[in-house]
C-alpha positions as CSV (number, residue, x, y, z in Angstrom):
1,M,152.2,-2.9,93.9
2,F,152.1,0.9,93.9
3,I,149.5,2.4,96.3
4,P,149.0,6.2,95.7
5,V,149.2,8.2,98.9
6,T,146.4,10.8,99.4
7,P,148.0,14.0,100.7
8,A,146.8,15.3,104.0
9,P,144.3,18.2,103.7
10,C,145.5,21.7,104.4
11,I,142.5,22.3,106.6
12,A,140.5,19.5,108.1
13,I,137.2,20.2,109.9
14,E,135.6,17.2,111.6
15,T,132.0,17.3,113.0
16,V,132.5,20.9,114.3
17,S,129.6,22.5,116.2
18,K,129.4,26.0,117.7
19,A,126.7,27.9,119.5
20,F,126.4,31.3,120.9
21,G,124.1,30.9,123.9
22,A,121.0,29.1,122.8
23,N,121.7,29.9,119.1
24,P,123.5,27.2,117.2
25,A,125.9,28.7,114.6
26,L,127.4,25.5,113.2
27,R,126.0,22.0,113.4
28,A,128.4,19.0,113.0
29,V,130.2,20.5,110.0
30,S,132.8,18.3,108.3
31,L,134.9,19.3,105.3
32,E,138.4,19.3,103.9
33,V,140.3,22.0,102.1
34,R,143.1,20.7,99.9
35,Q,146.5,22.2,99.7
36,G,146.7,24.9,97.0
37,E,143.0,25.1,96.1
38,I,140.5,27.9,96.3
39,F,137.6,26.6,98.4
40,G,134.4,28.6,98.4
41,L,132.0,28.6,101.4
42,I,128.6,30.0,100.3
43,G,125.4,30.6,102.2
44,A,122.9,33.3,103.1
45,S,123.5,35.7,105.9
46,G,123.5,33.9,109.2
47,A,124.4,30.5,107.7
48,G,127.6,30.2,109.8
49,K,130.2,31.1,107.2
50,S,132.1,33.8,109.2
51,T,131.9,31.7,112.4
52,L,133.7,28.8,110.6
53,L,136.4,31.2,109.4
54,R,137.0,32.4,112.9
55,L,137.3,28.9,114.1
56,I,140.0,28.1,111.6
57,N,142.3,30.9,112.8
58,G,141.5,30.5,116.4
59,L,139.5,33.6,117.0
60,E,136.7,31.4,118.3
61,R,136.7,28.0,119.9
62,A,134.5,25.1,118.7
63,D,132.1,23.6,121.2
64,S,132.8,20.1,119.8
65,G,134.6,18.5,116.9
66,A,138.2,19.0,115.7
67,I,140.0,21.5,113.4
68,R,143.5,20.9,112.1
69,V,145.4,23.4,110.0
70,E,148.4,21.9,108.1
71,G,148.3,18.9,110.5
72,Q,148.2,21.0,113.7
73,S,145.2,20.9,116.0
74,V,143.8,24.4,116.6
75,A,142.1,23.3,119.9
76,G,144.1,24.3,123.0
77,L,146.5,26.6,121.2
78,D,147.3,29.8,123.0
79,G,150.1,32.3,123.5
80,A,153.1,31.9,121.1
81,D,151.6,28.8,119.5
82,L,148.4,30.6,118.5
83,R,150.3,33.6,117.2
84,A,152.5,31.3,115.1
85,L,149.4,29.7,113.6
86,R,147.9,33.1,112.8
87,R,151.1,34.2,111.0
88,R,150.5,31.3,108.6
89,I,147.0,32.5,107.9
90,G,146.4,35.8,106.2
91,M,142.9,37.5,106.5
92,I,141.1,39.7,104.0
93,F,138.0,41.5,105.3
94,Q,134.7,42.7,103.8
95,H,135.2,46.3,104.9
96,F,139.0,46.4,104.4
97,N,139.8,47.1,108.2
98,L,142.6,49.5,107.3
99,L,144.0,51.9,109.9
100,T,142.8,55.3,108.7
101,A,145.7,57.2,110.3
102,K,148.3,55.1,108.5
103,T,149.3,55.2,104.8
104,A,148.9,52.3,102.5
105,A,152.5,51.4,103.0
106,Q,152.2,51.7,106.8
107,N,149.2,49.4,106.8
108,V,151.1,46.8,104.8
109,A,154.2,47.1,107.0
110,L,152.3,46.8,110.3
111,P,152.0,43.0,110.5
112,M,155.8,42.7,109.9
113,E,156.6,45.2,112.5
114,L,154.4,43.3,115.0
115,E,156.0,40.1,114.0
116,G,159.4,41.5,115.0
117,T,161.6,39.2,112.9
118,R,162.6,41.6,110.0
119,S,164.8,44.7,109.9
120,R,163.4,48.0,109.0
121,A,165.1,47.7,105.6
122,E,163.6,44.3,105.0
123,I,160.2,45.5,105.9
124,A,160.5,48.5,103.6
125,A,161.6,46.3,100.7
126,R,158.9,43.8,101.2
127,T,156.2,46.5,101.6
128,A,157.3,48.0,98.3
129,A,157.3,44.7,96.6
130,L,153.8,43.8,97.8
131,L,152.4,47.2,96.8
132,E,154.0,46.7,93.4
133,R,152.4,43.2,93.1
134,V,148.9,44.6,93.7
135,A,149.5,47.5,91.3
136,L,149.5,50.2,94.0
137,A,153.2,51.3,94.1
138,D,152.2,54.8,93.1
139,H,149.7,55.0,96.1
140,A,152.1,53.9,98.9
141,G,151.9,57.3,100.6
142,K,148.1,57.7,100.4
143,Y,145.7,57.3,103.3
144,P,142.7,55.0,103.1
145,A,140.4,58.0,102.7
146,Q,142.2,58.9,99.5
147,L,141.7,55.4,98.0
148,S,138.8,53.8,96.1
149,G,137.1,50.7,97.5
150,G,139.1,48.5,95.1
151,Q,142.4,50.1,96.0
152,K,141.6,49.7,99.7
153,Q,140.9,46.0,99.2
154,R,144.2,45.6,97.3
155,V,146.0,47.1,100.2
156,G,144.2,44.6,102.3
157,V,145.4,41.8,100.1
158,A,149.0,43.1,100.3
159,R,148.7,43.4,104.1
160,A,147.4,39.8,104.3
161,L,150.5,38.6,102.4
162,A,152.9,40.6,104.5
163,C,154.1,37.7,106.7
164,A,154.2,35.2,103.8
165,P,151.2,33.1,104.9
166,S,150.4,29.7,103.3
167,I,146.7,30.2,103.7
168,L,144.3,33.1,103.0
169,L,140.9,33.5,104.5
170,C,138.6,35.9,102.7
171,D,135.5,37.1,104.5
172,E,133.1,38.5,101.9
173,A,136.1,40.2,100.4
174,T,134.2,41.6,97.4
175,S,130.7,42.2,98.7
176,A,131.4,45.9,99.2
177,L,132.7,46.4,95.7
178,D,131.1,47.1,92.3
179,P,131.1,44.3,89.7
180,E,134.1,45.5,87.7
181,T,136.2,46.0,90.8
182,T,135.1,42.6,92.2
183,A,136.3,40.9,89.0
184,Q,139.7,42.7,89.4
185,V,140.1,41.6,93.0
186,L,139.1,38.0,92.2
187,D,141.5,37.8,89.3
188,L,144.2,39.1,91.7
189,L,143.4,36.3,94.2
190,A,143.4,33.7,91.5
191,S,146.8,34.8,90.2
192,L,148.2,34.8,93.7
193,N,146.9,31.3,94.2
194,Q,148.7,30.1,91.1
195,E,151.9,32.0,91.7
196,L,152.4,31.3,95.4
197,G,150.5,28.1,95.8
198,L,148.3,29.7,98.4
199,T,145.4,27.8,99.8
200,I,142.4,30.2,99.8
201,V,139.1,29.8,101.7
202,L,136.7,32.4,100.4
203,I,133.3,32.9,102.0
204,T,130.6,34.7,100.0
205,H,126.8,34.8,99.4
206,E,127.4,35.4,95.7
207,M,127.4,32.4,93.3
208,E,129.2,34.4,90.6
209,V,132.2,34.8,92.9
210,V,132.4,31.0,93.4
211,R,131.8,30.4,89.6
212,R,134.7,32.7,88.7
213,I,137.6,31.4,90.8
214,C,136.8,28.5,93.1
215,D,137.8,24.9,92.6
216,R,135.4,23.4,95.1
217,V,132.5,24.7,97.1
218,G,130.6,24.0,100.3
219,V,127.1,25.2,100.9
220,L,126.0,26.2,104.4
221,E,122.4,26.4,105.4
222,R,121.5,27.4,109.0
223,G,124.8,26.1,110.3
224,A,124.8,22.8,108.5
225,L,126.9,21.8,105.5
226,V,124.2,20.7,103.0
227,E,126.3,20.2,99.9
228,Q,130.0,20.2,98.8
229,G,132.0,19.2,95.8
230,D,133.7,20.4,92.7
231,V,132.2,23.7,91.7
232,I,131.3,22.6,88.2
233,E,129.6,19.4,89.5
234,V,127.6,21.3,92.2
235,F,126.5,23.9,89.6
236,L,125.6,21.4,87.0
237,D,123.6,19.1,89.3
238,P,122.7,20.8,92.6
239,R,121.2,18.3,95.0
240,D,120.0,20.5,97.9
241,G,117.3,23.1,97.9
242,A,119.5,25.7,99.4
243,T,122.0,25.3,96.5
244,R,119.2,25.5,94.0
245,R,117.8,28.7,95.6
246,M,121.2,30.3,95.5
247,L,121.5,29.4,91.8
248,H,118.0,30.9,91.3
249,E,116.9,27.6,90.0
250,D,113.9,26.9,92.2
251,S,111.4,27.1,89.4
252,E,107.8,25.9,89.3
253,P,107.6,22.1,89.2
254,L,107.0,20.7,85.7
255,P,103.9,18.6,85.0
256,P,104.6,14.9,84.9
257,P,105.4,13.5,81.5
258,A,102.6,12.0,79.5
259,P,102.5,8.3,78.6
260,G,105.3,7.6,76.1
261,E,107.3,10.7,77.1
262,R,110.7,10.8,79.0
263,R,111.8,13.7,81.1
264,V,115.6,14.1,81.1
265,R,118.3,16.5,82.3
266,L,121.3,16.8,79.9
267,I,124.6,17.8,81.4
268,A,127.6,18.7,79.4
269,R,131.0,20.2,80.1
270,G,134.1,21.1,78.2
271,A,134.4,21.0,74.4
272,V,131.2,19.0,73.9
273,V,129.2,22.1,74.9
274,E,130.2,23.8,71.7
275,Q,129.2,21.0,69.5
276,K,126.0,20.8,67.5
277,W,124.9,17.5,68.9
278,L,121.3,18.1,70.0
279,S,119.4,18.7,66.7
280,R,121.5,16.0,65.0
281,I,120.8,13.3,67.5
282,M,117.1,14.2,67.6
283,R,117.0,13.8,63.8
284,E,118.9,10.5,63.9
285,A,116.5,9.0,66.4
286,S,113.4,10.7,65.0
287,V,112.6,12.1,68.4
288,D,110.7,15.3,69.3
289,L,112.2,17.5,72.0
290,A,110.4,20.0,74.2
291,L,112.9,22.2,76.0
292,H,111.8,23.4,79.5
293,E,114.9,25.2,80.8
294,G,118.6,25.5,80.2
295,R,121.9,27.3,80.9
296,I,125.2,27.5,79.1
297,A,128.0,29.4,80.9
298,R,131.6,29.0,82.1
299,I,133.2,28.1,85.4
300,K,136.9,29.0,85.7
301,G,137.1,29.2,81.9
302,E,135.5,25.8,81.3
303,A,132.2,25.7,79.4
304,Y,129.3,23.9,80.9
305,G,125.7,23.4,79.9
306,R,122.5,22.0,81.5
307,L,119.2,21.4,79.8
308,T,115.9,20.0,81.0
309,A,113.7,18.5,78.3
310,T,111.0,16.0,77.5
311,L,111.6,13.5,74.7
312,S,108.8,11.8,72.8
313,G,108.1,9.9,69.6
314,G,110.7,7.9,67.6
315,D,113.3,5.9,69.4
316,V,113.9,7.6,72.7
317,D,116.2,4.9,74.0
318,R,118.4,5.3,70.9
319,A,118.5,9.1,71.4
320,I,119.6,8.7,75.0
321,A,122.3,6.2,74.0
322,L,123.6,8.6,71.3
323,L,123.6,11.5,73.8
324,R,125.7,9.5,76.3
325,A,128.0,8.3,73.5
326,E,128.5,12.0,72.7
327,G,129.9,12.5,76.2
328,L,126.8,13.9,78.0
329,R,125.4,12.9,81.3
330,V,121.7,12.0,80.9
331,L,119.6,12.0,84.1
332,E,116.1,10.7,83.9
333,S,113.3,11.9,86.1
334,A,109.7,11.0,86.5
335,A,108.7,14.7,86.8
């Protein structure tokens, strides 16, 4: 009998805790990042996102728990072993962290010069190729002060790729950019993920960033991981109050349904979102519908929709059965 083998995670974090003095930054966090995916870590300022990133690349040590990167335990690494780990992990920063006295090309070349394994000709060729890939070949000789914010961040992306890492860690990489430039940088990261098979961990406080490019997401609240899962599932049916607040969906509670009424949440994804099922099914079951709230949008190009409504009159059981037969998830609530 064939038994499928689950691949080992690219990054495994097991019950990791970290405190700075009397202030806990992370509380028993456990999560896995799969090979080749874009994993979003979202939370408010002070939630512990940056601390977790620094633990992954060994810039901080966990107080307890375990972290493995591509099967290698980060605990206890130092010297050459720690440097080897960090060469496999590229880092993109919120405020770019470019050296102001060096040109764009010199900033990209620097990690390869420090690595010391390539000739000057190889470094020059790879630097040119990376700047071409991020659409900055014509800006190679410019200094950071001569570049826009988006151009600086694309230099930062090229620099992060210099030593051919298998993992990219992005620390609020777009929060200093305007919406149009943010979209361009996110599209660049998504295309690099597809082309190179890079595993990307992206921390942000912006749900739109997660919605645009992430495959899965973890929600941090005061150092604890309160929710995680596929982005579309978390967005469609957020379980934790922190997630709902970040989605701006903490609305006033609805009054309880009256006798004979049924309160439901309808969840749809994919092609079914575009179909005209709601009015047709209500007519077929002779059911009245009072719509309380709803959203229709896209996550990584896939349509999704969520509606909260009260059903009454007619044959509500038949209406719910028809909705489920149409491919919708129907969650019933007493309030």
